[in-house]
N, C-alpha and C positions, 0 to 999 in steps of 0.2 A: 351228444350222441357221437359215438366213434364214427369216423368217416373212412376207415379202411378195414380190410379183412372182414367185410360183411357179405352175406349172400342176399341179393336183392332181386325182387321181381318188379319189373317196370312194364306196365301196360302201355300200349301206344308208343313203343320205343323205336320205331323205324324212321321217324322224321321229326323235324321241328323241335319243339321243346323237349320232347321225350328222347330223341336222339342225342341232343346236346347234354342232357342230364346223364344219359348212359355213357357218353364219351368221357365226361369228367370223372364220373364214379369208377369207370374202368381204368382210367389213367392213375387213379389213386389206390389201385390194388384191391378192388372189390370184384366179386364174382357176380355177373349179371345174367338174369334171365329176362329177355325182352320178347314181348308179344306184339302181334299186329294181325290184321286180316289179310293183307297182301303179301304173299310168300316171296315174290320177286324183290319187292321193296325191303322186306324184312331181311332177306338173305344179303342184300347189298349193304344194308346197314351193319349187319353182323360181320361182314368182311372187313369193315373199317375199325373194328373194336377188338380188344384183347379180353380173354377170360369171359367170354359171352356164349350163352346158349339161346338160339332163336327158336320160338315156338309159335306156329301160326294158330292164332286163337282170337275169337271175337267175344269181348266181354258181355255182349248182349245175347249171346247164344248159350243156352243152358247146357247143351252136350259139350260144347267147347270148354266151358267153365269147369264142368265136372271132370273132363279129361285132364285139363290143365292142373287142377288141384290135386288130383290123384297122382299125377306124375311128380308134382313137387313134393308131396309127402314121401314118395318112393325114392326119388333121385336127389332131392335137395333138403334133407331133414334139418339142415342148419340154417334154413331161411329165417332171416331176422329183420327184413325190411320189405314192405310192400309200398310201391309208389303207384297210386291210381291216377294215371295220366291220360288214358284213352278217353276221347271226347267226340261229340257229334254236335254240329251246329247247322242250322238251316235258316236261310234268309227269306222271310216272308212277312207280309203285313197282316197282323192279327185282326185288323178291322176291314180287310178286303174280302168281299164275298167270293167264295170258291177258293180261298187260300188253303183250305184243309188244315186250318190251325190246330184243330184238335188232334188229328193224326200225327202231324209233325211235332207238336209239343209232346205227345206221348213218346215218340222215338227219342227225342232229346232227354226227357225225364228219365226214361229207362236207362239209356246209355250213361248219362252223366251223373245220375243219382242212385237209382235202384240197383244197377249193376255193381256199383262200388260197395253198397251195403252187403250184397250177396257175396262178393269175393272176400271182403274183410271177414265176414261171419265164418266162411269156410276155412280161412287161414289163421284166424285168431288163436285156436288151440295150439297150432305149431309155433306161432310167434311167442306165446306165453311160456313155452318150454325154454326159450333162450335166456341167457343171462342179461342181454340188453336187446331191445327190439323197437321197431318203429313202423308207423303207418303214416304215409304222406298222401294226402288228398289234394290234387291240383284243381283249385277252383278258378277264380278270376276277379278282376276288378268289378265286374258286373254283379258279383254276389251281393254287393250292397248298394251299387249305383247302376240301375239297368240302362241298357242302350237300345240299339235298334233290333237286336236279336232277342225278342221277347221270351220265346220258349227256352233258349239257351240261358238267358239271364235268370229265369225262374228256376231252372234246374241247378244252377250254380249257387243261388241263394239257399235252396234246400240243402245242397251239399255242405255249405258253410254251417248251417244250423246243425246238421247231423254231426259234423266234425267236432263242434263244440260239445255236443252232447256225448260223443264217443270219448273225448278227452276227459270229461268229468267221470264217466263210467270206468275209465281205465287209470285213474290217477293214482290208485294204490298198487297198480300192476307194474310190470317191467316194460310195458309197451307205451312208448311215447307217441303222441299224435300231433302231426304237423299239418299245416295248411299252407300251400304255395299259392299266392295270388298274383299272377302276372297281369300287366297292363296289355294293350294291344301289342302283338308281337308279329314280326315280319316272317310269316310262314305261308305255305300253300293253303293251310287251313283257314287263314284269316284274309286271304286275297279278296273275297267278295265284299268285305267291309272295310277295305282300304288298308289292308295289312302292310302294304309296302311302306307306309308311314311309321310302322311300329318299330320297337327296338329289336335288335338281333336276338335270336333264341339263345345264343351263347351267353349273353349277359344274364338271362334268367337263370341258366344253369349255374353260373359262377356265383350269383347272389344266393341261390338256394344252397349251394355247398357251404358258403361261409355261415349262413344262418343255422344250418344243420349242426355245424361244429359248436355253435354257441347255445344250442337248445332254444332257439327263437321259434316259438310254436306257430305264430302267425307271421308269414313271411310276405311283406308287402314289397314287391319288386318295383323299382323305378317309380313311374307316375302313380302307381297304386297308393303309395304311401301319402302322397299329396292329396289324392282324391279322398283317402280315408279320413285324413284330418279335416278336409273341407266338409265331408259327410258328417263328422261328429259335431262340427260347429254349426252347419246349416245344410240339412238334407236337401232342401229345395234348391239351393245354389249349386250343390254337387250334381243334382239331376239336370239342372240347366246347363252346367258346364259340359257334362257327358254328352248331352244331346245336341249341343251347338256344334260339337265335333262331328256328330252324325250328319248334320246338315252340310258340313264342309265336305264330307266324303260323298254324300248323296245330294247334290244341289238340287236335283229334280224334286226333292221332297220339300223345298223351301216354300 
């Protein structure tokens, strides 16, 4: 996949992994459209980037998505890459009475999975017009080895499955389908689950950029690669390893 002179929509681009991906793609000569729910944070991110348009938009809000896609068709007809990075995670115990696990898992599933399907479906006709195009779905190491975030893990597993199906469906088209699978990353998003011990988001962005150049469709960043190999050889050992880490982060659960 070419890595410069693209027009790229990146959801959740105001902070963390999204901002670092936007930064490196902007530096490489791409035009960026970044979205997020918080205008102040989005504007602050945009002020640090070149060739960027910031649009306040919530991927889980139907009106926002309709307005966003209408504007893209009108103002950015050369759009040839969509990076679905916006995500939502809640920390709760699915076995605890009164945890409202059903409602919380519904929010996570809608934002992390169903909203991706909706946005891709709306923008695919535009992507298919281009000489080369890509969809990038940002999932997680927990797509195949779940951890403490039960609803989030399930939503990323669903996204992983969908991404593989989408890749098969589009294999004869001009649209390439990538999946970025970070491990634990040190961001505000991951603070409640010990994110301070994770890798910097800059490393995720750099490994993503290198993999994009090489057309590596499943991008296992950092520790994700090791966990994936362990998962292939012994799913039970991979699950044990993932959740031993959880006990280190949350010793009260030992």
